[in-house]
N, C-alpha and C positions, 0 to 999 in steps of 0.2 A: 171787263171780265164777266159781264152778265152771261149767265148760263153755264159758267165754268163750275166743275166739281172742285171741292176742296177736300181731298182725301189725305194728302200729305203735302207739306211745304215743298218737298222735292219736285213736285210737278208744276209749281209756279216759279216764274223767273225771280231773280233777286230784286229786280226793279219793281215787280208786282208786289212782292212781300214788303219792301220798304214803303211803297205807296200805301199799302194796307195799314201798316203801323202808323204812318203819318196821318191817315184818315182817322184812325182811332184817337190819336192825340187831338185832332181838330174836333171830333165829337165830344171828347172829354172837356175841351175848352168851352164849347158851346153850352154844354150841360152845366158847367160851373158858373157861367155867366147868367144863364137864363133859367136854370132849374128844370129844363125840358129840352127835348130834341125836336127838330122839324119832322113833319109826317112824311118822311122820305120813302116809307114802305106802306103808304096808305092803301088799305083794302087788300094787301097781300097776305098770304097765308103760308106759314112755315109749319110743316108737319114734323113732329119730333117722335121718332120711334125708339123707345128705350128697351133694350134687352137687359141692361145692367143699371143699377141704381146710381144716384148722383145727389150730392149735396149742393154743389155750386153750378154745374153745367146746365141742368134744367132751369134753375132759377135765372141764371144769367141770360140764357137764350130767350126765355119768356119775357123777362124785363126788357131786353133789347127790342123785341118785336113790339111790345106795348109802347115803349118810348118813341119808336119810329113810326107809330100809327098803324101797325099791322096787327095780325092775330097769330097766335101759336096754338097748335093742337098737341097736347100730350097724349101719347098712345103707348101704353105698356105692351110689350110683345105678347103677353098672355091675353090681351084684349083682341088680338087678331085670330085668324083661323089657321095660322101656320102649323100649329101643333096637330091639327087635324088633317094636314096634308096639302094645304094651299101653297102654291109655289111662290118663290121669291119674285118671279117674273110678274105674276098676277097682282101681287101686293104692290110692287113697284109701279106698275101701270095704273093702278087705282089711285095711288097717291100722286102720280103725275097729273091725273085729271083733277083731283081735289085741291092740290096745293101748288104754290109757286116755287117751293123748294122743300127738300126733305133732309132732316138731320137724323143720323143713326148713331146709337151708342151700343157697342157690342164687344165685350171684353171680359176678362177674368172669369168669375164663376159661371157666367152665361155660356162660356165655351170650354169649361173645365180647365182653363189656363193653358190650353194647347195653342202654341204659337202658330199664327197664320189663319186660323179658322174665322176669326172675326173680320179681318181685312178682306178675305175672300168673299164674304157675303156683301160687304159694302161695295166692292167692285162689281159684283153681280147686279146689285141695285142700280149702280151708275150705268151699267151697260144697257139696262132695259129702260131707264127713265130719261126722258128728254128734258126734265127739269133738274136743276143742280142738286147734287148730293153733297152734304156737308158732314164730315167726320166729326162726331161729338165724342170720340175716343174709341179706338179698337185695340187689339192686342199689340199693334205695332206703332200706331201714330195717334197723336192728339194735337193736330195743327193749330187750332184756335188758341189752345193753352200756350203753346210755344210763342205764338205771335204776341200775346199779351205779356208773357214773361220777359221777352226781349225788349218790349216797349219799356217795361219797368227797369230792367238792367241798364238800358241805354240812358234812361232818365237819371240814374244814379251815377253811372261811370262815364258818360259821354261816348266818344268814339271807342268802339269795341275792338278794333284791330289790335292784336297783340295782348289783349287782356286775358288773364288766366282764369278759366272756368273749370272747377272741380265737380264732377258728378260722382258722388261718394255713395257706394253701397252701404246700407246701414241695417242693423239687425231689426227684425220684427217678428212677432209670434204668429203672424198670418201671412199668406202669400200675396204678392203684389206683382202686377204685370210690368211690361217694358215700356208702354206707350209714351209716358212722359219723359223717361230717360232718353229713349231713341230720338224723340222730337227735339229735345234740348241739344243733344249731340249733333244732330243734322243741321239745325239752324245756326247753332253756335259756330260750327266749322264753315258754314257759308258766309258768315259775317266776319270771318278773319280772326276769330278768337283762338287762343291756345287752350284746347279742351283736353282735360285729363280725366280719364275714367278710372276710378280706383275701386277695386272689388276683390274679394277672396277668390282663390282658384276654384274654378267650376262655375263662376257666375259671369263669365265674359259674355258680352252681348252677342247677338246673332251676327254671323259672318257677313250677310248681305248688307246689314246696317253699317257695319264697320267699313266695308268697302266703299259704300256711298259717302260716308263721312270722310274717309281718307281722300277721296276724289275732291270733295268739297274743299278740304283744307289745302290741297295742292293748288286748286284754282283761285282760292281767296288769299293765299299767303299765310293762312293760319296753320295750326298743327293739331295732331291727335296723338295722345300717348295713353298708355295703360300702365297701371301700377298695382301691386299687391300689398303696398305699404301705405295706408291712408294718411298716416301722420307725415310721411315724407311728401306725399302728394299735396297736402294742405299748405306747405310752406310757400308763402307769398301769394296765395290765391286771392283773387279779387272778387270771385263769386264762388259760393259753396252751396251745393244742393244735396242734402243727405236724404237718401231714400232707399228702401229695400226694393229688391226685385228678384224674381224667381231664377233658379239655376237652369242650366241647359237641360238637365234631366227632367225637371218639372215641365219645361216648355215642350219637350218631346212626348212625354208620357201622360201628362195631365194630373190634376189634383187627385182624382179617385185612385189612380194607380201609384202615385208617387208621393203623396203628402206625408206619409209616415216617415219615409226616408228623407224627404226635404226638411222636415222639422228637425231631424237628427243633425243634418248638415248645418242648418241655421244655428243650432245650439253651440256649435264649435266657435261661432263668431259673435257671441253676445257682446263682446267688448267693442265691436264695430258700431260705435255711437258717437255722434258729434257732441263732445263734452264741453262744458264751460271753459276748461283749461285749454282746449284746442283752439279757442279764439285767438290765443297769443301767437299761433303759428301763421295766421292769415294776414294779408296786407292790412295796414292800419285803416285804410279806407274801404276795406272789403265788406261785402254784404252776404247775408244768409238768405237763401230763397227756399221756397217749397210750394208745390202746387196744391197742397192740402188734399185730403186730411193728413196732417203730420201725426205720427204715432208717438206722442210725447212720452218721454222716459225710455223709449226704445230706440227710435231713429235719432233722436236728439234730446238733450236736456231741456227742461222747461226754461231755464235761465238763458239758454241759447236762442230759443224761438221767441222769447219775450225781450231779448236784448235790443239795444239801439241799432245793431247791425241787421236785425231781421226786417225784411220788407214783405212779409207774407200777406199782410192785409192790403198793402198797396198793389201787390200782384192781383189779388182777388178783385179789387176795384177796377184795375186796368183791364182785366179780362172781360169785364162787362162791355167796355168800349171796343175791345179787340173783336169780340163776337158780333157786336153791332156793325163794325166795319166789314167783317167777313160776310155778313148777311147782305149788306149794301153792295159789296163787290160781286157776289154771286147771283143775287136775285134782281139787282138793278134798281136804280133810283128813279122814282116817279117824279113827274113835274109838280113842283109845289108853287102855288101862287104866293107872291110876296105881299 
């Protein structure tokens, strides 16, 4: 897969995704045994262009490159000359020269929450760059996050076919984009899970994502359902991911034009929170996931996220190795003398 872009998991085959998850597990095992990883990316450079901030993504990619013997460059978008009129093409061609791969993070406030704007820029970069482009999260997709999450879910549940995964909209006082929800829905349906998306009216995901997920489910033997009753959806769930996401109105009009109305809409659904008592509804062996940051007290109770069912810190750890695996797959493994 050397030289391949990773913009969405939909553009990689299921075999390639499974191999990437298994490589992540192998890297985790090596690290646990030796306390280090082999220099598989020695002398390679990964350029990270951030239009949007991050707690975990930057650190995980930087740590991955260091552990694998390479180097990462952090570049905030304001450090470029794009605001002065430099074209995406010229920036992409420069980073093609200077690096062996480019990661881009462009979502939420950086695009005024307008759906499609971030992904369009990533694809423009990929069109001009001969070096692989890795999506570090845009308005539609967060592929490396999903790869690490399903590594964790599979660790906990085993074979995922037929397992019920509930993606639950949850109230938050701030807007949040679609990328993690879309990516979980898309990969879950490819892996044969029974995915249920539960959200209030007006918060249904984008039609193109739903169509892709429906096709995935048909091919894998899984299923995709939608519910406006989150408590009903939680019954028997084996995985629950509570997270806020923006309405269709916000995705079309953006934060500047629509936040006042969006906030009024949100307030109608303050009760949409994963509560401690809701844990009684899910499967006895069920788990609670979150990509973080979780907005505690809004999206979920503290007791839920700190319960024995919560796997949020395992997810964060596994995402380090998922990102390491994705870097190896896209940038290529160098020969290492034994």
